[in-house]
C-alpha positions as CSV (number, residue, x, y, z in Angstrom):
1,X,-54.7,29.9,31.0
2,X,-55.1,27.0,28.6
3,X,-53.8,28.9,25.6
4,X,-51.8,32.0,24.9
5,X,-53.5,35.2,26.2
6,X,-53.4,37.8,23.4
7,X,-53.8,41.4,24.3
8,X,-54.7,43.8,21.5
9,X,-53.0,47.0,22.7
10,X,-55.1,50.0,21.6
11,X,-53.2,52.2,23.9
12,X,-53.7,55.9,23.0
13,X,-54.3,55.1,19.3
14,X,-57.9,56.4,19.8
15,X,-56.5,59.9,19.6
16,X,-59.0,61.1,22.3
17,X,-62.0,60.2,20.1
18,X,-64.5,57.8,21.6
19,X,-65.8,56.7,18.3
20,X,-62.3,55.7,17.2
21,X,-61.9,53.8,20.6
22,X,-65.1,51.9,19.8
23,X,-63.8,50.9,16.4
24,X,-60.6,49.7,18.0
25,X,-62.6,47.5,20.3
26,X,-64.5,46.2,17.3
27,X,-61.3,45.4,15.4
28,X,-59.9,43.6,18.5
29,X,-63.0,41.4,18.6
30,X,-62.8,40.6,14.9
31,X,-59.1,39.7,15.3
32,X,-59.9,37.0,17.9
33,X,-57.8,38.6,20.6
34,X,-58.6,37.8,24.2
35,X,-58.4,41.4,25.5
36,X,-58.3,45.0,24.3
37,X,-56.1,47.3,26.4
38,X,-56.1,51.1,26.7
39,X,-54.0,53.5,28.8
40,X,-55.2,55.4,31.8
41,X,-53.4,58.5,33.1
42,X,-53.7,62.1,34.2
43,X,-51.2,64.2,32.3
44,X,-50.5,66.4,35.3
45,X,-49.5,63.3,37.4
46,X,-47.7,61.5,34.7
47,X,-45.1,64.1,33.7
48,X,-43.9,67.6,34.4
49,X,-45.3,70.3,32.1
50,X,-41.9,70.8,30.4
51,X,-41.0,67.1,30.0
52,X,-39.6,66.7,26.5
53,X,-40.9,64.3,23.9
54,X,-39.0,61.1,23.0
55,X,-37.5,61.0,19.6
56,X,-40.2,58.7,18.2
57,X,-42.8,61.0,19.7
58,X,-41.3,64.0,18.0
59,X,-41.5,62.2,14.6
60,X,-45.1,61.1,15.1
61,X,-46.5,64.1,17.0
62,X,-45.2,67.1,15.2
63,X,-47.8,69.4,16.6
64,X,-47.0,68.7,20.3
65,X,-44.1,70.5,21.9
66,X,-44.0,68.6,25.2
67,X,-45.1,65.3,26.5
68,X,-47.6,67.1,28.7
69,X,-49.3,68.7,25.7
70,X,-49.4,65.4,23.9
71,X,-50.8,63.4,26.8
72,X,-53.4,66.0,27.7
73,X,-55.1,65.4,24.4
74,X,-55.0,61.6,24.7
75,X,-56.3,61.1,28.3
76,X,-59.7,59.5,28.9
77,X,-61.9,60.6,31.8
78,X,-63.9,58.4,34.1
79,X,-67.1,58.7,32.1
80,X,-65.3,57.5,28.9
81,X,-63.7,54.6,30.8
82,X,-67.1,53.4,32.0
83,X,-68.5,53.7,28.4
84,X,-65.6,51.8,26.9
85,X,-65.7,49.1,29.6
86,X,-69.4,48.6,29.0
87,X,-68.9,48.6,25.2
88,X,-66.2,45.9,25.5
89,X,-68.4,43.8,27.7
90,X,-71.2,44.1,25.2
91,X,-68.8,43.0,22.5
92,X,-67.6,40.0,24.7
93,X,-63.9,41.0,25.0
94,X,-62.0,41.6,28.2
95,X,-61.3,45.3,28.9
96,X,-57.9,46.2,30.2
97,X,-55.9,49.4,30.8
98,X,-52.5,50.3,32.0
99,X,-52.5,52.9,34.8
100,X,-49.6,55.4,34.8
101,X,-50.2,57.1,38.1
102,X,-51.8,56.3,41.5
103,X,-55.0,58.2,40.8
104,X,-55.5,56.1,37.7
105,X,-54.8,52.9,39.7
106,X,-57.6,53.9,42.1
107,X,-59.9,54.7,39.2
108,X,-59.5,51.3,37.6
109,X,-59.8,49.6,40.9
110,X,-63.0,51.4,41.6
111,X,-64.3,50.4,38.2
112,X,-63.6,46.7,39.0
113,X,-60.8,45.9,36.5
114,X,-59.4,42.5,37.4
115,X,-56.0,42.4,35.5
116,X,-53.6,45.3,36.1
117,X,-50.9,45.7,33.4
118,X,-47.9,47.7,34.6
119,X,-46.0,49.5,31.8
120,X,-42.2,49.2,31.6
121,X,-41.6,52.7,32.8
122,X,-43.1,52.1,36.2
123,X,-40.9,49.0,37.1
124,X,-38.8,51.1,39.5
125,X,-41.7,53.2,40.9
126,X,-41.9,51.9,44.4
127,X,-45.0,53.6,45.7
128,X,-46.8,52.8,42.4
129,X,-45.9,49.1,42.7
130,X,-47.0,49.0,46.3
131,X,-50.3,50.5,45.4
132,X,-51.0,47.9,42.7
133,X,-49.6,45.1,44.8
134,X,-52.0,46.0,47.7
135,X,-55.0,45.3,45.5
136,X,-54.3,41.5,45.3
137,X,-55.4,41.4,41.7
138,X,-53.8,39.6,38.6
139,X,-50.7,41.6,37.6
140,X,-48.9,41.7,34.3
141,X,-45.5,43.5,34.5
142,X,-43.7,44.7,31.4
143,X,-39.9,44.6,31.8
144,X,-38.6,46.8,29.0
145,X,-35.4,48.7,29.8
146,X,-35.0,46.5,33.0
147,X,-32.3,44.1,34.1
148,X,-32.9,41.0,36.3
149,X,-32.2,42.8,39.5
150,X,-34.8,45.5,38.7
151,X,-37.3,42.8,37.8
152,X,-36.7,40.9,41.0
153,X,-37.1,44.2,42.9
154,X,-40.5,44.9,41.3
155,X,-41.7,41.4,41.9
156,X,-40.8,41.5,45.5
157,X,-42.4,44.8,46.1
158,X,-45.7,43.7,44.5
159,X,-45.6,40.4,46.4
160,X,-44.9,41.9,49.8
161,X,-47.6,44.5,49.2
162,X,-50.2,41.7,49.0
163,X,-50.2,40.0,45.6
164,X,-49.3,36.3,45.4
165,X,-46.3,35.5,43.1
166,X,-48.6,33.1,41.2
167,X,-50.7,36.1,40.2
168,X,-47.8,38.0,38.7
169,X,-46.8,37.5,35.1
170,X,-43.8,39.1,33.4
171,X,-43.5,40.4,29.8
172,X,-40.2,40.6,28.1
173,X,-40.1,43.8,26.1
174,X,-37.8,46.1,24.1
175,X,-38.9,49.7,24.7
176,X,-38.5,51.4,21.4
177,X,-41.2,52.3,18.8
178,X,-40.7,50.6,16.5
179,X,-38.1,48.2,17.9
180,X,-35.6,46.6,15.5
181,X,-35.2,42.9,15.2
182,X,-31.6,43.2,16.4
183,X,-32.7,44.6,19.7
184,X,-35.6,42.2,20.5
185,X,-33.5,39.4,22.2
186,X,-36.3,36.8,22.3
187,X,-34.1,34.2,24.0
188,X,-34.5,36.4,27.2
189,X,-37.9,34.8,27.5
190,X,-36.3,31.5,28.3
191,X,-33.8,33.2,30.6
192,X,-36.6,34.8,32.5
193,X,-38.6,31.6,32.7
194,X,-35.5,29.9,34.3
195,X,-35.0,32.7,36.8
196,X,-38.7,33.2,37.8
197,X,-39.9,29.6,38.0
198,X,-43.7,29.1,38.3
199,X,-44.4,32.6,36.9
200,X,-46.0,33.1,33.6
201,X,-43.7,34.7,31.0
202,X,-44.9,36.6,27.9
203,X,-43.8,39.2,25.4
204,X,-44.9,42.7,24.6
205,X,-43.9,43.3,21.0
206,X,-43.0,46.7,19.5
207,X,-41.5,45.5,16.3
208,X,-43.1,46.1,12.9
209,X,-44.9,43.0,11.6
210,X,-45.9,39.8,13.4
211,X,-42.8,37.6,13.2
212,X,-41.3,38.4,16.6
213,X,-44.6,37.9,18.4
214,X,-45.2,34.5,16.7
215,X,-41.6,33.4,17.4
216,X,-42.0,34.4,21.0
217,X,-44.8,31.9,21.4
218,X,-42.5,29.2,20.0
219,X,-40.0,30.4,22.7
220,X,-42.5,29.7,25.4
221,X,-44.4,33.0,25.8
222,X,-47.9,32.5,27.2
223,X,-49.0,36.1,26.9
224,X,-48.6,38.3,23.8
225,X,-49.3,42.0,23.8
226,X,-49.2,43.9,20.5
227,X,-50.1,47.5,19.5
228,X,-52.7,48.0,16.8
229,X,-54.3,51.0,15.1
230,X,-57.0,51.7,12.5
231,X,-54.5,53.5,10.3
232,X,-50.7,53.8,10.6
233,X,-50.9,57.2,9.0
234,X,-52.9,58.8,11.8
235,X,-51.1,61.4,14.0
236,X,-50.1,60.1,17.4
237,X,-47.1,58.6,19.2
238,X,-47.7,54.8,18.6
239,X,-49.5,54.4,15.3
240,X,-46.3,53.8,13.3
241,X,-45.3,50.8,15.5
242,X,-48.8,49.3,15.4
243,X,-50.5,46.6,13.3
244,X,-53.6,47.5,11.3
245,X,-56.7,45.3,11.9
246,X,-56.0,42.8,9.1
247,X,-52.4,42.3,10.4
248,X,-53.7,41.8,14.0
249,X,-56.1,39.1,12.8
250,X,-53.2,37.4,10.9
251,X,-51.1,37.5,14.0
252,X,-53.8,35.9,16.2
253,X,-54.4,33.2,13.6
254,X,-50.6,32.5,13.3
255,X,-50.3,32.3,17.1
256,X,-53.2,29.8,17.4
257,X,-51.6,27.7,14.7
258,X,-48.2,27.7,16.5
259,X,-50.0,26.7,19.7
260,X,-51.3,23.6,17.9
261,X,-48.0,22.9,16.3
262,X,-46.1,23.0,19.6
263,X,-48.0,20.0,21.0
264,X,-47.1,18.4,24.3
265,X,-43.4,17.7,23.7
266,X,-43.6,13.9,23.8
267,X,-41.9,12.3,20.8
268,X,-44.0,9.5,19.5
269,X,-45.9,8.5,16.3
270,X,-49.2,10.4,16.1
271,X,-52.4,8.7,15.1
272,X,-52.2,10.3,11.6
273,X,-48.6,9.0,11.2
274,X,-49.4,5.4,12.2
275,X,-51.7,4.9,9.2
276,X,-48.8,6.0,6.9
277,X,-46.2,3.7,8.5
278,X,-46.8,0.7,6.2
279,X,-46.8,2.9,3.1
280,X,-43.6,4.9,3.6
281,X,-41.5,2.4,5.5
282,X,-39.8,-0.6,3.8
283,X,-39.6,-4.4,4.0
284,X,-37.0,-6.9,3.0
285,X,-37.8,-8.1,-0.5
286,X,-36.3,-10.3,-3.2
287,X,-34.0,-8.3,-5.5
288,X,-34.5,-11.0,-8.2
289,X,-35.9,-14.5,-8.4
290,X,-34.6,-16.7,-5.6
291,X,-34.9,-20.5,-5.6
292,X,-35.8,-22.7,-2.6
293,X,-32.7,-23.5,-0.6
294,X,-30.7,-20.6,-2.0
295,X,-29.0,-18.4,0.7
296,X,-30.1,-14.8,1.1
297,X,-27.3,-12.4,0.3
298,X,-26.5,-8.8,-0.5
299,X,-26.9,-9.7,-4.1
300,X,-30.4,-11.2,-4.1
301,X,-32.3,-9.2,-1.4
302,X,-33.0,-5.5,-0.9
303,X,-35.4,-3.2,0.9
304,X,-38.5,-1.6,-0.8
305,X,-41.8,-0.1,0.1
306,X,-44.4,-1.0,1.5
307,X,-43.4,-1.8,5.1
308,X,-45.9,-4.7,5.5
309,X,-43.3,-7.5,5.5
310,X,-40.1,-8.2,7.5
311,X,-38.5,-4.9,8.7
312,X,-35.1,-3.9,7.5
313,X,-34.1,-3.9,11.2
314,X,-33.8,-7.7,10.8
315,X,-31.4,-7.4,7.8
316,X,-28.5,-9.2,9.4
317,X,-30.7,-11.9,10.8
318,X,-32.0,-12.7,7.3
319,X,-28.6,-12.6,5.5
320,X,-27.2,-16.2,5.2
321,X,-30.5,-18.0,5.9
322,X,-31.9,-20.4,3.3
323,X,-35.0,-19.7,1.3
324,X,-37.8,-22.1,2.4
325,X,-39.6,-21.5,-0.9
326,X,-39.2,-19.9,-4.3
327,X,-39.4,-16.1,-4.3
328,X,-40.1,-13.8,-7.2
329,X,-38.5,-10.4,-7.6
330,X,-40.1,-7.8,-5.2
331,X,-41.8,-10.6,-3.2
């Protein structure tokens, strides 16, 4: 990657409606994101039929009584996956999806998806990690709720199953929807970069707004994932913690500007600064009229702009020397 890879996370914000999913792809394209990502699962394989809703899901999905009921209404079948993949290809944006079970892994593999994004909840799912690792594809692993030992475990499983470590990227993440700024802990990005050398480190953002995602880039994140929706007032588990299209575009723009601002880390005068040097730096000048043969002293010389004469660095070399000609004030 020669720039930050930005994933516009549509997730399940399509609410099971293909026309909404298409509009989400359109919005991701307009934002300038590099990829649009959905979620692939079979409700019966993802959770038991009496699995309770998380608190944030209860608030945003008042009609559903269980996770199973909620997810059943949000799953996409193979035909819809093919349609959305083709639609994304037509709109010139990379299609991605996070599989949540082995059947879904096999589906996305069969359809030729080349980057597999592992959601945070699967980081300890040994058979799941082995299945994805065996594909030898690019892998992006979210690390929400995990500690360093659990991250190392997942990386080793994926690697031993057949995926090179160079093809595994890690996303720092706080698994809450929306996540509070106090819980984000962006400095963990640098900690992870130190612990997992040569691996790409990014950030999956669940906060409201764009500040944390932009700051993560300044901290060194090379992948950013952010939920977005067409309307935060829509019913569904993730709408509230998502950006609307205009905000997503603003985030992408801000990240691209931060990339430019970060530069290469070398401290030097840039070309645009060099042309300003003579204007804003100073030279040693006569404070008042000085006669030939008079000694330069603290009382008759000073420093003023422009910096086209003798540099003030030479101040003590000039003091005490005799004027070889008459000088007027400011000369």
